[in-house]
C-alpha positions in Angstrom: 38.1 -218.0 162.7 41.3 -219.6 160.9 44.3 -217.3 160.6 45.2 -218.5 157.2 49.1 -218.3 158.6 50.1 -221.5 156.2 49.1 -219.5 153.3 51.8 -219.2 150.5 49.9 -216.0 149.5 47.4 -213.4 151.1 43.7 -214.9 151.6 42.6 -212.0 149.0 44.7 -213.5 146.1 43.1 -217.0 146.4 39.8 -215.3 146.6 40.8 -213.5 143.5 42.0 -217.0 141.6 38.6 -218.3 142.5 36.5 -215.4 141.5 38.5 -215.3 138.0 37.9 -219.2 137.5 34.0 -218.6 138.4 34.0 -215.8 135.4 35.5 -218.5 132.9 33.4 -221.1 134.3 30.2 -218.9 133.4 31.8 -217.9 129.9 31.9 -221.8 129.4 28.4 -222.8 130.9 30.0 -224.8 133.4 28.3 -225.4 136.8 31.3 -227.4 138.9 34.6 -227.3 138.1 36.5 -230.6 139.2 39.9 -229.5 139.6 42.5 -232.8 139.9 46.0 -231.3 138.6 48.4 -230.8 141.4 49.6 -227.5 140.4 45.6 -226.5 139.9 45.1 -227.2 143.6 48.3 -225.4 144.4 47.5 -222.5 142.7 43.6 -222.1 143.7 44.2 -223.3 147.3 47.9 -223.8 148.6 47.3 -227.3 148.7 50.5 -229.6 148.3 51.4 -233.0 149.0 53.7 -235.4 147.5 50.8 -238.1 147.6 49.4 -236.6 144.7 49.3 -239.9 142.8 46.4 -240.7 145.1 43.1 -238.7 143.5 42.4 -235.5 144.9 40.1 -232.8 143.5 39.2 -229.6 144.3 35.3 -229.1 143.8 34.4 -225.3 142.9 30.7 -224.8 142.0 29.8 -221.5 140.7 28.2 -220.5 144.3 28.5 -222.7 146.8 31.5 -222.9 148.9 34.4 -224.9 147.3 35.2 -228.5 148.8 38.0 -231.0 148.1 38.0 -234.8 148.1 40.8 -236.7 149.2 43.0 -239.4 150.6 42.6 -239.3 154.5 46.2 -239.2 155.3 46.7 -235.9 152.4 43.9 -234.4 154.2 46.2 -233.3 157.1 47.6 -230.7 154.6 44.5 -229.0 154.2 44.0 -226.8 157.5 47.7 -225.9 157.7 48.1 -224.9 154.5 44.9 -224.1 152.6 41.9 -221.5 153.0 39.6 -224.5 152.4 36.6 -225.4 155.0 35.0 -228.5 154.1 36.5 -232.0 153.1 35.4 -235.2 152.3 38.4 -237.8 152.8 38.3 -241.4 151.8 40.3 -244.1 153.8 43.1 -246.3 151.8 40.2 -249.0 151.9 37.6 -246.7 150.5 36.8 -245.7 147.3 37.6 -242.2 146.0 35.2 -241.9 143.1 32.1 -243.2 145.3 33.6 -241.0 147.8 33.0 -238.1 145.1 29.9 -238.9 143.8 28.4 -238.8 147.5 29.6 -235.6 147.9 28.7 -233.9 145.2 24.8 -235.6 146.0 25.1 -234.1 149.1 25.8 -230.7 148.3 22.9 -231.1 145.5 25.3 -230.9 142.7 25.1 -234.2 140.6 22.9 -233.1 138.1 24.9 -229.9 137.2 27.2 -229.3 134.2 30.8 -231.0 135.5 33.6 -229.7 133.9 36.7 -231.9 134.6 40.3 -231.9 133.7 40.5 -234.4 131.0 44.2 -234.0 130.5 45.2 -234.1 134.1 48.0 -236.4 134.7 47.0 -237.8 138.0 43.1 -238.3 137.0 43.6 -241.1 134.7 41.4 -242.3 132.2 39.9 -245.7 134.2 38.9 -243.2 137.1 37.2 -240.8 134.2 35.3 -244.1 133.1 34.1 -244.7 136.4 33.1 -241.5 137.1 31.0 -241.1 134.1 29.6 -244.2 134.9 28.7 -243.6 138.5 27.3 -240.4 138.0 24.3 -241.3 135.3 22.7 -238.0 135.8 25.5 -235.5 135.2 26.4 -233.9 132.6 30.4 -233.9 131.6 32.5 -231.5 129.8 36.0 -231.3 129.2 37.7 -228.0 130.8 41.2 -228.7 130.5 43.1 -225.6 130.7 40.5 -223.4 132.6 43.0 -223.0 135.7 46.0 -222.3 133.2 44.3 -219.3 131.5 44.7 -217.6 134.9 48.0 -219.4 135.7 49.9 -218.2 132.3 50.2 -214.2 133.8 51.7 -214.3 137.0 50.9 -211.9 140.0 53.5 -209.6 141.5 53.7 -211.9 144.4 54.0 -214.8 142.2 56.8 -212.9 141.0 58.4 -212.4 144.3 58.3 -216.3 144.8 60.2 -216.9 141.7 63.0 -214.3 142.9 63.5 -216.4 145.9 63.6 -219.7 143.4 66.2 -218.1 141.3 68.5 -217.2 144.2 68.5 -221.2 144.8 69.1 -221.6 141.0 71.9 -219.4 141.2 73.6 -220.9 144.1 73.5 -224.2 142.8 74.9 -223.7 139.5 77.4 -221.6 140.8 78.5 -224.2 143.2 78.4 -227.0 140.5 80.1 -224.9 138.3 82.9 -224.6 140.7 83.3 -228.0 141.1 84.0 -228.9 137.7 87.4 -230.7 137.4 89.6 -233.4 135.8 88.8 -236.4 137.9 85.4 -235.5 140.2 82.6 -237.9 139.4 78.9 -236.5 138.2 77.6 -237.5 141.6 80.0 -235.0 143.4 79.1 -232.4 141.1 75.1 -233.4 141.9 76.1 -233.2 145.6 77.1 -229.7 145.7 74.9 -228.6 143.5 71.8 -230.1 145.9 73.5 -228.8 149.2 73.9 -225.1 147.9 70.5 -225.0 146.2 69.1 -226.1 149.6 71.3 -223.9 151.8 70.2 -220.9 149.9 66.7 -221.6 150.7 65.5 -223.6 147.9 63.0 -226.6 148.2 62.7 -229.7 146.2 62.3 -229.2 142.8 59.9 -230.7 140.1 63.0 -232.1 138.8 66.6 -233.1 139.8 69.3 -231.3 138.3 70.4 -232.3 134.9 74.2 -233.0 135.1 76.4 -234.9 132.4 79.8 -235.3 130.7 81.5 -235.9 128.0 79.4 -237.7 125.3 76.7 -238.1 128.0 76.2 -234.6 127.4 74.3 -235.0 123.9 71.8 -237.5 125.9 68.4 -235.2 126.2 67.0 -235.2 130.2 70.3 -237.6 131.3 71.4 -236.7 134.8 74.5 -237.9 137.2 75.2 -241.6 136.6 78.9 -241.8 138.3 80.8 -240.6 135.4 84.1 -239.3 136.2 84.9 -236.3 134.2 88.1 -236.6 132.0 90.3 -233.8 130.4 89.1 -231.7 127.4 85.5 -232.5 128.0 82.4 -230.7 128.2 80.3 -230.5 131.6 76.5 -229.8 131.1 74.5 -228.5 134.0 70.8 -227.5 134.0 69.3 -226.5 137.3 65.7 -225.7 138.5 65.6 -223.9 141.8 62.3 -224.0 143.5 60.6 -222.1 146.1 57.2 -222.7 147.4 56.7 -224.9 144.0 57.6 -221.6 141.8 60.7 -222.9 139.8 63.2 -221.3 137.6 65.7 -223.3 135.6 69.3 -222.1 134.1 71.6 -224.3 131.7 75.1 -223.4 131.5 78.4 -225.7 130.3 81.7 -226.2 131.5 85.1 -226.9 129.7 88.2 -229.0 131.5 91.3 -228.2 129.9 92.4 -226.1 126.8 89.0 -224.7 125.0 88.9 -226.1 121.6 88.3 -223.2 118.7 85.0 -224.5 118.2 83.7 -224.2 121.5 84.6 -220.6 121.6 82.5 -220.0 118.3 79.7 -222.0 119.7 80.3 -220.1 123.1 79.8 -216.4 121.2 76.6 -217.9 119.1 75.1 -219.0 122.3 75.9 -215.6 124.1 74.2 -214.0 120.7 70.9 -216.4 121.0 70.2 -215.4 124.5 70.9 -211.8 123.6 68.3 -212.3 120.3 66.0 -213.4 123.1 66.3 -210.4 125.2 66.3 -208.2 122.7 63.1 -209.4 120.9 61.0 -210.6 123.7 58.3 -208.2 124.7 54.5 -207.9 124.7 52.4 -208.5 121.4 55.5 -210.7 119.9 53.9 -214.3 119.2 55.6 -217.6 120.4 56.6 -218.6 116.8 58.1 -214.8 116.3 60.5 -215.3 119.2 61.2 -219.0 118.4 61.8 -218.0 114.9 64.4 -215.2 115.9 66.2 -217.6 117.7 66.4 -220.5 115.4 67.0 -218.4 112.4 69.9 -217.3 114.2 71.2 -220.7 115.2 70.8 -222.3 111.9 73.4 -220.1 110.4 76.6 -221.8 112.2 79.1 -223.4 110.5 80.0 -226.1 113.1 77.0 -228.5 112.8 75.0 -227.6 116.0 71.2 -227.6 115.8 68.4 -226.2 118.0 66.4 -229.5 118.3 63.8 -228.3 120.8 61.2 -225.7 121.1 63.3 -222.4 122.0 61.5 -222.1 125.4 58.5 -222.6 127.2 56.4 -221.2 130.1 57.7 -222.0 133.9 56.4 -221.5 137.3 54.6 -223.9 139.7 55.2 -227.4 139.2 55.2 -231.0 140.9 57.4 -233.8 139.6 57.9 -235.0 137.2 58.3 -231.8 135.5 59.2 -228.0 135.9 57.7 -227.1 132.3 54.5 -225.4 131.9 54.9 -225.7 128.3 51.5 -227.0 128.0 50.5 -223.7 128.6 52.8 -222.0 126.1 55.8 -223.0 124.2 58.2 -221.0 121.9 57.9 -223.2 118.9 57.1 -222.9 115.2 53.2 -222.4 114.6 52.5 -221.3 118.0 50.8 -217.6 117.4 50.3 -217.1 121.5 51.0 -213.4 121.9 53.2 -212.8 124.7 52.0 -210.7 127.4 53.1 -208.7 130.5 54.3 -211.1 133.4 54.7 -214.5 131.6 57.3 -216.0 132.7 59.3 -218.4 130.6 62.5 -220.3 130.3 64.2 -219.8 127.1 66.7 -222.5 125.8 68.5 -221.4 122.8 71.1 -224.4 123.0 73.2 -225.8 120.8 73.0 -229.4 120.2 75.6 -231.3 118.4 78.6 -228.5 118.0 81.1 -229.9 116.1 79.2 -233.4 116.1 79.9 -234.6 119.5 79.6 -231.7 122.0 77.5 -229.6 123.8 76.9 -225.6 124.4 73.6 -224.4 126.6 73.1 -221.1 128.4 70.0 -220.4 129.0 67.7 -217.7 131.0 64.4 -217.5 132.9 62.8 -214.4 132.0 59.9 -212.3 132.6 58.2 -210.1 130.2 57.7 -206.7 131.2 55.5 -203.8 129.8 58.1 -202.8 127.0 60.4 -205.9 126.9 61.8 -208.5 129.2 64.3 -209.3 132.0 66.0 -212.3 133.4 65.8 -213.7 137.1 69.6 -214.3 136.9 72.6 -212.4 137.4 75.0 -215.3 136.4 77.4 -214.9 133.8 76.8 -216.0 130.6 80.0 -217.6 129.5 81.6 -221.1 129.0 82.9 -221.8 132.5 87.2 -223.2 132.1 88.5 -225.9 134.7 
């Protein structure tokens, strides 16, 4: 019997996740779930690899033992990292969809109602079309979101991992802020941020830190490009620390030299916006209501800043290319999803276009508690002045 030493969580937690998935499958009259999202595979089994651009799937029947189909090289992750006992690998010269077909036939599942994740990043349309053409007797239904329905509420064990990730986030942010100075390059900042994150126990994040300076701060999702930080300039850092694929993210802003009055005004508004989130977020309030509370506050500013994005999004398990679980939950107008205890979100009431060409960003990763919310961080929310 395997000792499951390499699992991130106790085997009982994984069994509970599979049981809950099967209950959702039964409600949707699905006999077999074909799970291909890397984050969902990790959630259900503990499996992780950077080779997820190759087809990989967990097949979960309602009654039989789950099994995995994947590339032969990636199969080496299964025994040391998961509880899964049955695998059917394919060689680099083999055919993933044919292997899937033969394995479903082997277990007598080819005529069942098969749910598949139609919107999975790494199960592209051409493979889905081949699957349907290869399985003429199967009935396929889109079950996208069936695993995410369980992932959106984190367990206490998952929250503990996110607290570990938060220490990596804070370490990277503090190192980056302390290194900000006139004459350093964005690459210099990236180097100290990465070193501090990993020294603090962090693992490779789903997204590299965003580090920009001067006019580059207004470029969305830009990161370091060797630019030298000048005097009287803004420096933006957004860092997502990771532990066992669980993430927490944080934005902070620095300034070199004397701080203009408008940046102090923006700092005060950014602080007030985050406080508004912490005061407002609680079980029962909807995503749209929390977004409105923040957006309405920011809209009253007189220095041209805007909240040009959603006000936040779910965060937790992630693989590149994004640490974002916003496909599960986003704080935005029109989303009437009620918040629940142990939802976790990166809330981003940032100010874009301060005085036309500047930025002010402070953000927090929060957990919804029984009667409110709490941040994962102890990092001061203020403009860092170098």
